[in-house]
C-alpha positions in Angstrom: 19.5 16.7 13.8 18.5 17.0 10.4 17.0 14.5 7.8 19.4 13.1 5.6 18.5 14.7 2.3 19.9 11.6 0.1 17.7 8.9 2.0 15.2 7.7 -0.4 17.9 7.7 -3.5 19.1 4.4 -1.9 18.3 1.0 -0.8 18.7 -0.9 2.5 21.7 -2.3 1.3 23.1 1.5 0.4 21.7 3.3 3.5 23.8 0.5 5.3 27.1 0.8 3.3 26.7 4.7 3.9 26.4 4.4 7.7 29.5 1.8 7.5 31.9 4.3 5.3 30.9 7.4 8.5 29.1 9.3 5.5 25.7 9.3 7.8 24.6 7.7 11.5 22.3 5.5 12.2 20.7 8.4 14.1 20.1 10.3 11.1 18.6 7.9 9.4 16.3 7.1 12.1 15.3 10.6 12.5 14.8 10.9 8.8 12.5 8.1 8.9 10.6 9.0 11.6 10.1 12.3 10.4 8.7 11.0 6.8 6.7 8.3 9.3 5.6 11.6 10.6 4.2 13.3 7.4 2.4 10.0 5.8 0.9 8.5 8.5 -2.0 10.7 8.5 -2.5 10.3 5.0 -1.7 6.4 4.4 -2.3 4.9 8.2 0.7 2.5 7.3 1.7 2.1 11.1 -0.3 1.0 14.2 2.5 1.3 16.6 5.7 3.5 16.7 8.7 1.7 18.8 10.7 5.3 19.2 11.8 4.3 22.6 13.0 0.6 21.4 14.9 1.9 18.6 16.5 4.5 20.7 17.7 1.7 23.1 19.0 -0.3 20.0 21.2 3.0 19.1 22.5 3.4 22.6 23.0 -0.6 23.2 25.0 -0.4 19.8 24.2 -1.7 16.5 25.4 -5.4 15.1 27.9 -5.0 12.5 25.1 -7.2 10.0 24.6 -6.4 6.4 21.8 -4.0 7.2 23.8 -2.3 10.4 22.0 1.2 11.0 19.3 0.7 8.6 15.4 1.9 10.0 13.1 -0.8 9.7 9.2 -1.6 10.5 8.1 -4.7 11.4 4.6 -6.4 10.1 1.9 -6.3 12.9 1.2 -9.8 12.4 3.5 -13.2 13.4 6.5 -10.6 13.9 7.1 -10.6 17.8 8.7 -8.2 19.3 9.2 -8.8 23.1 7.9 -6.0 25.4 5.8 -4.4 22.1 1.8 -5.2 21.7 1.1 -7.4 18.5 -2.8 -7.5 17.6 -2.5 -9.0 14.3 -5.1 -6.5 13.3 -7.6 -7.6 16.0 -9.4 -5.8 19.0 -9.2 -9.2 20.8 -5.3 -9.1 20.6 -4.7 -5.8 20.8 -3.4 -5.9 24.3 -1.4 -9.2 23.6 2.1 -8.6 24.5 4.9 -11.4 23.5 7.4 -12.1 26.0 10.0 -13.0 23.7 11.1 -12.1 20.0 10.4 -14.4 17.1 13.2 -16.1 15.8 12.8 -13.7 12.3 13.0 -10.8 14.6 16.0 -12.0 16.3 17.5 -12.2 12.8 16.2 -8.9 11.9 18.2 -7.5 14.8 21.3 -9.3 14.2 21.4 -8.4 10.7 21.5 -4.7 12.6 18.4 -3.4 11.5 17.0 -0.6 13.6 13.1 -1.5 13.8 10.9 1.7 15.0 7.5 0.6 14.3 5.0 -1.9 13.3 2.6 -2.0 10.2 -1.2 -1.9 9.7 -2.5 -5.5 8.6 -5.9 -6.8 7.7 -7.5 -8.9 10.9 -5.8 -11.8 11.2 -4.2 -11.4 7.6 -7.2 -13.1 6.0 -8.1 -10.7 3.4 -6.1 -9.1 0.9 -7.1 -5.4 1.8 -6.1 -3.8 4.9 -8.7 -2.3 6.4 -9.1 -3.8 10.1 -11.8 -2.1 12.0 -9.3 -1.8 15.0 -6.8 0.6 13.5 -8.6 2.0 10.0 -8.1 1.7 6.6 -4.4 2.0 5.0 -4.1 4.0 1.8 -2.0 3.1 -1.3 0.6 6.5 -1.7 0.1 6.4 -5.3 -3.5 6.7 -5.2 -5.4 7.3 -1.9 -8.5 6.4 -3.0 -7.0 2.9 -3.9 -6.1 0.1 -1.4 -2.1 -1.3 -1.1 -3.6 -4.8 -0.9 -3.4 -7.5 2.1 -1.8 -8.7 4.5 1.4 -6.8 4.2 -0.4 -3.7 3.3 0.8 -1.5 5.9 4.3 -2.1 5.1 4.1 -2.0 1.3 2.5 1.7 1.5 5.2 2.4 4.2 8.2 1.5 1.5 6.1 2.6 -1.5 5.9 6.0 0.9 9.8 5.8 1.3 9.4 5.8 5.2 11.6 2.8 5.0 13.3 1.2 2.3 12.3 -2.3 3.7 9.7 -3.8 5.7 8.3 -6.7 7.2 5.8 -9.0 5.4 5.0 -12.8 5.5 2.5 -14.3 2.7 0.7 -17.4 3.0 -1.7 -16.8 0.2 -0.7 -13.6 -1.6 0.2 -11.7 1.6 3.4 -10.3 0.4 2.8 -10.3 -3.8 -0.3 -8.9 -3.8 0.6 -5.5 -1.7 3.8 -5.4 -3.8 1.8 -5.4 -7.0 -0.7 -2.7 -6.1 2.6 -0.6 -4.8 4.9 -0.8 -7.0 7.3 -3.0 -5.4 9.2 -5.9 -5.1 8.3 -8.4 -2.9 10.2 -11.3 -1.5 8.8 -14.6 -0.8 11.9 -17.0 0.5 
């Protein structure tokens, strides 16, 4: 399979429209995102867990015809439980915790047609504005790897800024979307 050359020129809705028109397949988009993650990961450490098996199963089962059908996506490894996949929340204490059911948000993301293929790095328990958990190591800002992408959604922001995915999971209690968005030159949505 070949990488989709125009991947980084589209946002999530644009990629979904290309899939809907048959100009690119969801499998090609996933492959492109995985390749981009493989290249960026050693430098950025944005991901803490790959979910390639789960993503392949999503493609085999058939993607729901939602507004983001076929678009690759990364979950934040904090409060975004995916059944059967560990969720550590950046902590060694929860490194082996495996949720038995999807969070409502994850259920909705799946119904929207997103193809989830990994989880992003977070500070331990999401408590600080930089992403440097002892369990998984420091996440770097793709614009300048000597700087932080912020936190607690720092791994997600780094992944989007590096164009691994057009959008990624985040949540915000005290700036955890807003800080990484500002540090990485992104637009963060806090509904």
